[in-house]
C-alpha positions in Angstrom: 0.1 -0.1 0.1 1.7 3.3 -1.1 1.6 6.7 0.8 -1.0 9.2 0.0 0.0 12.1 -1.6 0.4 15.3 0.5 0.1 18.8 -1.2 2.6 21.4 -0.4 0.7 24.5 0.5 2.9 26.5 1.9 6.8 27.9 1.9 7.4 26.5 5.4 6.3 22.9 4.1 8.5 23.1 1.0 11.6 24.4 2.9 10.9 21.6 5.7 10.6 18.9 2.6 13.9 20.0 1.2 15.6 20.0 4.6 13.9 16.3 5.2 15.4 14.8 2.0 18.5 16.8 2.4 17.8 18.4 -0.9 21.1 20.5 -2.5 18.8 22.8 -3.3 18.3 25.1 0.1 16.1 28.0 0.2 14.5 30.1 2.6 10.7 31.0 3.2 11.1 33.9 0.6 12.3 31.4 -2.2 9.7 29.1 -1.2 6.9 31.5 -1.6 8.2 32.8 -4.9 8.6 29.1 -6.4 4.8 28.4 -5.2 3.3 31.5 -6.2 4.3 31.3 -9.9 3.5 27.4 -10.0 0.1 28.5 -8.8 -0.2 31.2 -11.2 0.6 28.7 -14.0 -2.2 26.2 -12.5 0.4 23.9 -11.1 0.2 22.3 -7.5 3.2 20.5 -5.8 2.7 17.6 -3.5 4.7 15.0 -1.8 4.5 10.9 -2.0 7.1 8.5 -0.7 9.6 11.4 -0.4 9.3 12.3 -4.0 8.1 15.9 -5.0 5.2 15.7 -7.6 3.2 18.3 -9.6 0.2 18.1 -10.9 -0.9 20.5 -13.6 -4.3 22.0 -13.6 -4.6 22.9 -17.5 -4.4 19.3 -18.4 -7.0 17.3 -20.0 -6.6 14.8 -16.9 -4.6 16.5 -14.3 -2.6 13.7 -12.1 0.5 14.3 -10.3 3.7 13.2 -11.7 7.5 13.2 -10.8 8.9 17.0 -10.7 12.1 17.7 -9.0 12.8 20.9 -7.5 15.6 21.4 -10.0 12.9 21.6 -12.6 10.7 23.9 -10.3 13.2 26.2 -10.0 14.2 26.3 -13.8 10.4 26.7 -14.7 10.1 29.5 -12.2 13.2 31.4 -13.4 12.0 30.7 -17.3 8.3 32.4 -16.6 10.2 35.6 -14.4 12.3 35.8 -17.5 9.4 36.1 -19.7 7.5 38.6 -17.2 10.5 40.6 -17.1 10.7 40.8 -20.9 6.5 41.7 -21.0 7.2 44.4 -18.7 10.5 45.9 -20.3 8.2 46.2 -23.5 5.4 47.8 -21.7 7.7 50.5 -20.3 9.2 51.2 -23.8 5.7 51.4 -25.6 3.4 52.3 -23.0 -0.3 53.3 -23.8 0.0 55.9 -21.1 1.8 57.2 -17.9 -0.3 54.8 -15.7 0.4 51.9 -17.9 4.4 52.8 -17.7 4.1 53.2 -14.3 2.1 49.8 -13.8 5.1 48.1 -15.5 7.7 50.0 -14.0 6.5 48.9 -10.4 6.0 45.0 -11.7 9.7 45.4 -13.4 11.1 46.7 -10.0 9.3 43.2 -8.1 10.4 40.8 -10.7 13.8 42.0 -10.6 14.1 41.4 -6.6 12.4 37.9 -7.3 15.2 37.2 -10.2 17.8 38.1 -7.4 16.7 35.1 -5.3 15.9 32.9 -8.3 19.4 33.2 -9.4 20.5 32.3 -6.3 18.4 29.3 -6.2 19.2 28.4 -9.8 23.0 28.3 -9.0 22.0 25.2 -6.7 20.7 23.1 -9.2 21.8 20.6 -11.6 21.2 22.5 -14.5 23.6 25.0 -13.2 26.0 22.3 -12.6 25.8 21.0 -16.2 26.1 24.4 -17.7 29.1 24.7 -16.0 30.6 21.8 -17.0 29.7 22.3 -20.8 31.3 25.7 -20.5 34.7 24.1 -19.1 34.6 21.8 -21.6 34.3 24.3 -24.4 37.5 26.8 -22.8 39.5 23.2 -22.5 38.7 22.3 -26.0 39.4 26.0 -27.1 42.7 26.7 -25.0 43.9 23.0 -24.0 43.2 23.9 -20.1 41.3 26.1 -17.9 42.9 29.4 -17.1 43.6 30.0 -13.1 41.8 33.1 -13.4 38.6 31.6 -14.9 38.7 28.7 -12.2 39.1 30.9 -9.6 35.8 32.9 -10.7 33.9 29.7 -11.0 34.8 28.7 -7.8 33.9 32.0 -6.5 30.7 31.7 -8.1 29.9 28.3 -6.8 30.5 29.8 -3.4 28.0 32.2 -3.8 30.5 35.1 -4.1 31.4 35.7 -7.3 28.6 37.7 -8.6 29.1 40.0 -5.2 32.8 40.4 -6.3 32.1 41.4 -9.8 29.2 43.9 -8.5 31.6 45.5 -6.3 34.1 46.0 -9.5 31.9 47.5 -11.5 30.4 49.8 -8.8 33.9 51.0 -8.0 34.7 51.6 -11.7 31.6 53.4 -12.0 32.5 55.7 -9.0 36.1 56.1 -10.5 34.5 57.3 -13.6 32.1 59.8 -12.2 35.1 61.7 -10.3 
C-alpha cells in the first residue's frame, strides 16, 4: 500500500521537505513563496508522495500528479520570471499612457527582486552544474586548459561570492568614472 499524496501548500512546507530529503537546493521562506506563487499562477500544485516531489498541472485534460524535481521547479519559475521581465520591459518602452508605464515599472521592480532570489536558487540546481561543466569543456577544447583566473571565478561563483565581487568591481569602476 503506497503512501498518500500530501500537497505542499505553504512555503514552510516546501522548505521543510527540502530539509528532510537533504536536497542540494536550499531555500528560505521567501524563495519557497516565490516558487509556489509562480506555480499556482500557472495552475500547478506541488505535492509529496513517498519522499518524491510531484506536480499536478490543472491545465491538462486529465490532471494527475507526476514526478517533478525541485530543480525543474526552479528552472520553470526562472523561465516564467524572465518572460514576465521581458513583457514589462516592452510595456515600459511602448506604454499606452503614464499609468501603464508606472504599472509596468512597478511590476518590473518586483520581478527584478524575485530574479535575484531565483538566481541564487538556480545556482544550486543540476542545470547550473551542467552548464558550468559544458562551459569548462568548451574552454578546454579551445585553450587546452582552463586558465587559473577562470577557475577562480567559477569557484567564487559556486561559493556564492562571485557575483558580489563582480558587482563591487563594477560599482568601483563607475565611481571612479564619475570623479
